[in-house]
N, C-alpha and C positions, 0 to 999 in steps of 0.2 A: 171808711165808707165801705169794708169790707161790712167788717159787724152791723151797719145798716141795713146793706142786700139782707143779708140773714136770718136777721130778723124780722123782714118786710115777707120772706120769703115762709118762713115756720109759722109767722100769725095767717097768709095766707091756705096752710095747711090743717091751721088749729080750724079757721073758717068751714072751710072743707068740711072738715073729719065733724064738725057738729051736725054743719047742716045734712050731711047722709046717717049719720049714727044715730044724735040724740032725740031728733024732730020738732027743736025749740024751730020756735023764728028767725027769718031773715033779722031780721035787727037784731035779735041778741046772739046771733052764729056772727053776727059782724061786730058787736061790744066789743064780744069773746075774742075776737082775734085778732083789733086796730090793744085793747089792754095788753091782752101776750105779745104780741110782735114788742112792743114799746118796750116791758117788763124782758123781753130777750137781750131788745139790744143795749140795751141800759147796762144788764149784765155780760154782754159778749165784749161789750168797752172795756167794761171795768177788772175782767180777768185777759183777754190774749190785745187786744187790739192796744193795748195801752200800753206794753212790753213790745211791742212791732214797732211804736210809732217813739220810744226813747231809742229804742237801737236805732231807727233811719237817725235822724235827729245826731247821737253821737256819733254815728258817719260821715254824715254834709259837716256838721264840726268840724273834726280833723281833716277834714281831705280842705275845705279853706284855710284852717292854718296854717295845715303844709305846705297851700300857694302859697298862703302870705309871710313866708317869711322871709325877714331880710337878708341875704347872701351877707358873707360878711365881708369887709375889708382885705381882708388878708389874704381869700381866694381872688377876690374874683378887678383888684392890680395888680401890675405890678409897680414893682419901685423906680421911679424916678431915674433915677442913675444911669439900672439896668440898661430901660430904652433910652436915657438919651446919650452915652455913654458911646463916644463916636465907632469904626470899624478899624483898626490898628490895620494895612496893608504888610502882606509880609515878607520879609527884607531876600532880597535874592543872591545868594553867592553867584560873581562870575568866575568863573572858571580862565585863569590864563589861558590865554592862547599861545596853540599849540609849536614846540617846533621846526623850525620849517626842513621840507624832507630835503637829504642828500641828493643828490642828482649818481644816475643811475652809473656805475664804470662799465666801458663799454669790455666787453673780454677781447682782445689779440689774439687770443691760441687760436690757432688755423687749424681749420677744419683737416681729421685725417683725409687721406682721398679711397674710396671706393675702388672694391676691389670688383674684379665682373664672376658675378657667378655663371657656375658654371651647370649650362643647361640638364633639364633631368633626363635620361639616361628611359627610354622606351622599351618597354620591353619586349621581348619577341613573340609574337600571336598567341604561339600554346601557351605564354606564361601568364599573355594575358585574360587567357579561356578559362585558364582551371582558374585564375583570382577570382575571378567573375563570375565564378561555378556555370559557365555556359555548354557544353556539348565539344566534346572530344572525339575525333572519333580516334579506335582505339588501337596499341601498335597492328603491323599486316605484316604479315611472312609470305616472302614469293611460291612456296610452297609449301608443304610438309615435310618436318622434319625425315631423316630415317627410320625407318620405319611403319611407314604409314600414319598418315591422319588420324584420327583418335573418332571414336564412333560416335559420332556429340548427339545421333539418337539416343543414347541414352538418358540425354538430360532433358526431363518431362518438359514439350511445349519447341521441340524441333523434330522436325516432321523430316521424310525424304529431301522435300522442295526447303524446306526453307534449310539443311545443311546444306543446300549446294549452293546455296544461295548467301549463306556464309563462305562457303570456303570461296566462292566468285567476290570472296570481302573480303581475302588473307584469315580467316579463323580457322584453323583446322584441329586447333589440339587444346583441349582442361585447361589448362594451367595459363592459357592465353585470355580466360572468358573470366578466369580464379581470379586475374590479374584488376581486371577489370575494377575500374573507384566510380562513383553516382555522374562525375564527365563523362563519362565511356558505358555505363549505361543511358545516359540519358542519349547524346550521340542514339547509337543505335536503336531504340526504341522509337526516334521520330525515321531513322534512314531505312527499315527493315518495309520495303511494301505489299504492301498486301496484310504483315503483322506488325503492326504498333503495338509497344507498349506490352509485345510479350514479353519481352526479358528481365520486366520488371514482375507481372501479373505473375508467373511462373519460379520468379527467384532464382534462374542461372544460374548468378555468380554465388552461392550457396552450392549448391549441386553439379557445379564443376569442383570445388573447391575440396569435396567430398571423395570424386568422378577423379581426381589429379593424384586426390592420396591416397591414391590403390583402395580405397574404402568403395561399398556399394548402395545405393540409394533406392528405396524400396521398387521407384518403377526402369529402376538399373536393372533388379529382376528379374522382372517382367519378361522385360526385352532378350534377355539375353533364355528366356525361358520359348521367345519364341507367343509370346502371348500379345504381342501390341505389334508389332511388324510382321 
């Protein structure tokens, strides 16, 4: 079919060319186009269309042969002996009956008598305060030792008013302040009215230890020179 269409188209092309280029009549151009179309159609069918038709017929025949091939009996059938064989039930081994459990024996040993535990001893209030890390009032003196009180104003942070307040609390000497622990410092920081937190802020304990050992501090030298009070 493709070769026939190609021949007709080429014949029409020859007809048009002959009318425009050669100037011969329409009738002669029509005859020439028909002859050229017939000849080209025959040539194309012999050269091109025969090969393509043969290839298509070969493919069609191969497809038909493969689809119509019989199935082998060995592949499509299952031996009757295998399909008809009945399934055997598995044999279950019965476990022997368990031995009866022995009866539990009652322990006739008498329970030991419980000894009453002694109640825990309550620690003293001061010991409880130390263990809990709470504030503890420092040890106080009724009066200054022989020789009179130390000049507590040599400790930075202690002025004349605060020195009098410490005397009222029984604090007169450097070694008393030097012996304070964290609990005593906490108590003094909380109970110095108007001067709370001064002990920790100015580090009285470290200054008192140096002064109790006979050393001087930079602030104590200013006090001795009269530059402070």
